[in-house]
C-alpha positions as CSV (number, residue, x, y, z in Angstrom):
1,N,47.4,34.0,-21.3
2,C,45.1,34.7,-18.3
3,F,44.7,38.5,-19.7
4,L,44.3,37.5,-23.3
5,S,41.6,34.8,-22.2
6,V,39.6,37.2,-20.4
7,A,39.5,39.5,-23.5
8,D,38.7,36.7,-25.6
9,E,35.7,35.4,-23.4
10,Y,34.2,38.6,-22.6
11,Q,35.0,41.3,-25.2
12,R,32.1,41.0,-27.8
13,N,30.5,38.7,-25.9
14,E,27.2,39.0,-23.3
15,H,26.8,36.3,-20.9
16,P,23.1,37.4,-20.0
17,G,22.6,37.1,-15.8
18,Y,26.5,37.0,-15.8
19,S,28.2,39.9,-17.4
20,A,27.8,42.3,-19.9
21,E,30.7,42.5,-22.8
22,M,33.7,43.7,-22.0
23,P,35.4,47.1,-23.7
24,L,37.8,46.6,-26.6
25,H,40.0,48.9,-24.6
26,G,40.8,50.1,-21.3
27,H,39.8,47.2,-18.8
28,R,42.1,44.8,-17.2
29,W,39.9,42.8,-15.1
30,I,42.8,40.5,-14.7
31,D,45.8,42.6,-14.4
32,V,49.2,41.5,-14.4
33,K,51.9,43.7,-12.3
34,K,55.6,43.6,-12.7
35,K,57.9,44.0,-10.0
36,E,61.6,44.3,-10.6
37,R,64.1,44.5,-7.7
38,G,67.5,44.8,-7.3
39,Q,70.4,45.9,-9.0
40,A,72.5,44.5,-11.7
41,P,74.0,41.6,-11.6
42,M,71.5,40.8,-8.8
43,V,68.1,41.3,-10.3
44,D,64.7,39.3,-10.1
45,V,61.5,40.2,-11.3
46,A,57.9,39.2,-10.5
47,Y,54.7,39.3,-11.9
48,L,51.5,39.8,-9.8
49,P,48.0,38.6,-10.9
50,T,45.0,41.1,-9.4
51,M,41.8,40.2,-10.2
52,C,38.5,40.6,-7.8
53,M,38.9,39.1,-4.7
54,H,35.2,38.1,-4.4
55,C,35.7,38.5,-0.6
56,D,33.3,37.7,2.1
57,D,33.2,40.8,3.3
58,A,32.9,42.4,0.2
59,P,32.3,46.5,0.4
60,C,30.9,46.3,-3.0
61,I,28.0,44.3,-2.1
62,A,27.2,47.0,1.0
63,A,27.5,49.7,-1.3
64,A,25.6,48.4,-4.0
65,K,21.6,49.3,-4.5
66,D,19.0,47.2,-5.5
67,D,21.2,44.1,-4.4
68,A,22.6,45.0,-7.8
69,I,25.7,42.9,-6.4
70,K,25.5,39.3,-4.6
71,K,27.9,36.5,-3.5
72,R,26.9,33.0,-4.4
73,D,26.4,29.9,-2.2
74,D,30.3,29.1,-3.8
75,G,31.5,31.9,-2.9
76,I,31.6,33.9,-6.0
77,V,30.6,37.5,-6.5
78,I,28.6,38.3,-9.3
79,I,27.9,42.2,-10.6
80,D,24.3,42.0,-11.8
81,P,24.5,43.5,-15.5
82,V,20.7,45.0,-15.4
83,K,20.4,46.2,-11.8
84,A,24.3,47.8,-11.7
85,K,23.7,49.9,-14.7
86,G,24.3,53.6,-13.5
87,Q,25.9,52.7,-10.0
88,K,29.6,54.2,-11.0
89,H,30.2,54.7,-7.1
90,L,30.6,51.3,-6.8
91,V,34.2,51.2,-8.8
92,E,35.5,53.2,-6.2
93,S,34.0,50.8,-3.2
94,C,36.5,48.0,-4.4
95,P,39.4,48.4,-2.0
96,Y,41.5,46.6,-4.5
97,G,40.7,48.5,-7.8
98,A,39.0,45.6,-9.2
99,I,35.9,47.1,-10.5
100,W,35.9,49.1,-13.9
101,W,33.4,51.5,-15.2
102,N,32.0,50.8,-18.7
103,E,31.1,54.4,-20.1
104,E,29.3,53.1,-23.1
105,K,27.1,51.2,-21.0
106,Q,27.5,53.0,-17.8
107,L,27.8,49.7,-15.8
108,P,30.6,48.8,-13.2
109,Q,32.0,45.2,-14.5
110,H,34.8,42.7,-12.9
111,W,36.4,39.3,-13.2
112,N,33.4,36.8,-12.1
113,F,35.3,34.1,-11.9
114,D,33.6,32.8,-15.6
115,A,30.8,31.7,-13.3
116,H,28.8,31.1,-16.8
117,L,31.5,28.7,-17.9
118,L,31.8,26.6,-14.0
119,D,27.6,26.9,-14.1
120,S,27.9,24.9,-17.9
121,G,30.3,21.9,-16.9
122,W,33.5,24.0,-16.7
123,V,36.1,22.6,-13.7
124,E,37.8,25.4,-14.0
125,P,37.8,29.3,-15.2
126,R,39.5,30.2,-18.5
127,C,42.2,31.8,-17.2
128,V,43.7,28.8,-15.0
129,Q,42.7,26.7,-17.8
130,S,45.1,29.0,-20.4
131,C,48.3,29.6,-17.7
132,P,51.1,27.6,-19.4
133,T,53.4,27.7,-16.1
134,G,50.4,26.2,-14.0
135,A,51.0,29.7,-11.9
136,L,47.0,30.1,-11.4
137,R,45.0,27.3,-9.5
138,S,41.3,27.1,-8.6
139,V,39.8,24.7,-6.0
140,M,36.2,24.1,-4.6
141,I,37.1,22.9,-1.1
142,T,35.7,23.7,2.5
143,D,36.7,26.5,4.4
144,S,38.4,24.4,6.8
145,E,40.3,22.4,3.7
146,M,41.1,26.2,2.4
147,E,42.8,27.0,5.9
148,K,44.6,23.8,5.9
149,L,45.9,24.5,2.3
150,K,47.1,27.9,3.1
151,S,49.3,26.6,6.0
152,E,50.4,24.3,4.2
153,E,51.6,25.6,1.1
154,G,52.1,29.6,2.9
155,L,49.4,31.3,1.2
156,E,48.7,34.8,2.2
157,Q,46.4,37.7,1.3
158,L,47.5,40.7,-1.0
159,E,46.6,43.2,1.8
160,P,45.5,41.6,4.8
161,E,44.9,45.0,6.8
162,I,41.9,45.7,4.5
163,Q,40.1,42.9,6.0
164,T,37.6,41.8,3.3
165,K,37.8,38.2,3.9
166,P,38.9,37.8,0.4
167,R,38.9,34.2,-1.5
168,V,41.9,34.8,-3.9
169,H,45.2,34.0,-2.1
170,Y,48.8,34.3,-3.0
171,K,52.0,31.8,-3.1
172,N,55.5,33.7,-2.6
173,L,54.2,37.0,-2.4
174,H,57.2,38.0,-0.9
175,L,58.8,38.1,-4.3
176,Y,56.7,41.3,-5.0
177,K,56.0,43.0,-1.6
178,K,59.1,42.2,0.3
179,C,63.1,43.2,-0.1
180,F,66.3,41.5,0.0
181,I,69.7,42.4,0.5
182,G,72.4,40.4,-1.4
183,G,76.2,40.3,-2.1
184,T,79.2,38.7,-3.7
185,V,82.2,37.1,-1.7
186,V,84.9,36.6,-3.5
187,I,89.1,36.1,-2.8
188,T,92.2,36.9,-4.5
189,N,94.6,34.1,-6.3
190,S,97.4,35.0,-8.2
191,G,95.9,38.3,-8.7
192,L,92.5,37.4,-9.7
193,E,89.3,37.3,-8.2
194,D,87.5,34.1,-7.3
195,C,84.1,33.4,-6.3
196,L,84.2,32.1,-2.9
197,E,81.9,29.2,-1.7
198,G,80.9,28.4,1.7
199,A,81.3,31.7,3.3
200,I,79.1,32.4,6.5
201,A,76.6,35.8,5.6
202,V,74.9,36.8,8.9
203,L,72.1,39.6,8.9
204,N,72.1,41.7,11.7
205,K,69.1,44.2,12.8
206,D,69.1,46.3,16.1
207,G,72.0,43.9,17.6
208,K,70.2,40.6,17.0
209,K,70.8,38.1,14.3
210,I,67.7,37.9,11.6
211,G,68.9,35.7,9.1
212,E,72.1,33.1,7.8
213,E,72.8,32.6,4.6
214,I,75.9,30.6,2.8
215,S,77.2,31.8,-0.2
216,D,76.8,29.6,-3.4
217,A,79.3,28.5,-5.9
218,F,79.3,31.6,-7.7
219,G,80.0,33.1,-4.2
220,E,76.4,34.8,-4.0
221,F,74.3,35.4,-0.6
222,K,70.7,36.5,-0.5
223,F,68.6,37.6,2.3
224,D,64.9,37.7,1.1
225,N,61.4,38.5,2.9
226,L,62.8,42.1,4.1
227,E,60.3,44.8,5.0
228,P,61.4,48.0,2.3
229,A,62.4,51.3,4.6
230,S,63.4,48.8,7.3
231,G,67.1,50.9,8.2
232,T,70.3,49.8,8.9
233,H,71.5,46.0,8.5
234,R,74.8,45.0,9.3
235,I,76.0,41.9,7.2
236,D,79.0,39.7,8.9
237,I,81.0,37.6,6.4
238,L,83.1,34.8,7.8
239,H,84.8,32.2,6.6
240,P,87.3,29.7,8.6
241,E,90.3,30.2,6.1
242,Y,89.9,34.1,5.9
243,T,89.2,37.3,8.1
244,S,85.9,38.3,9.0
245,L,84.4,41.3,7.2
246,S,81.4,43.6,8.3
247,V,79.4,46.0,6.2
248,N,76.3,48.0,7.1
249,V,73.4,48.6,4.7
250,E,70.7,51.2,4.5
251,L,67.4,49.1,3.5
252,R,65.1,51.1,1.3
253,E,64.6,48.8,-1.5
254,S,66.5,45.7,-2.4
255,I,69.7,46.1,-2.7
256,Y,73.1,44.6,-3.8
257,T,76.0,45.5,-1.9
258,G,78.6,44.4,-4.4
259,V,81.5,42.4,-4.1
260,H,83.4,41.6,-0.7
261,V,86.9,40.6,-0.7
262,L,88.4,38.2,1.9
263,K,91.6,37.7,3.2
264,P,93.7,34.7,4.2
265,R,94.1,34.6,7.9
């Protein structure tokens, strides 16, 4: 819905002083990226909406000629649809790839936080209003209040190493950027495999314990928020009524380590 709401708002619509119309094809001012992790039967999928980050230290502002890009007092970055004409270099100035080139109009364009709607009395952008799951949220708060919110909800920047001070933050970003190690613990009962709930799975790296999980009713355990390509890990699986088991795992991308059978003591 966020992608469609942007297309509906800007395609065939000009907003003087804010934005020229968006091309019918090729532009994704709000782009929703997909990441699938793991292997059957342990698979999850995350979706990451990306857009103009409305950075406080925006490289595009520094690269723009004739004040073609400005940052408003409310934090919104605006590409002037008149002054920016012909400045194709601004597309490459954005480290997030959030500026798009309109070939027909010879104009760099981006999602401007629906500034024209906010200025006319809307309390939130259309993408936020139209999201049926409430996955998007916009707030008008002070910097100190934002820092508190980031701490309370564990919000992160998409690419903090870029150091542009973006005003878009993400929750549960590890579901897209990090990896997991998972597996299933079972026992044999009359020749049949039964899921074992309550087994303790301990994750070790370089001789140090870095995580502990308890297998659920399906016998599954999962260690998440691990760095990709982080090398060899050891999983120790323990239960008071069954023999222990250790498994070495080479972590490149998210991995399901399979079914681990524990035997009675």
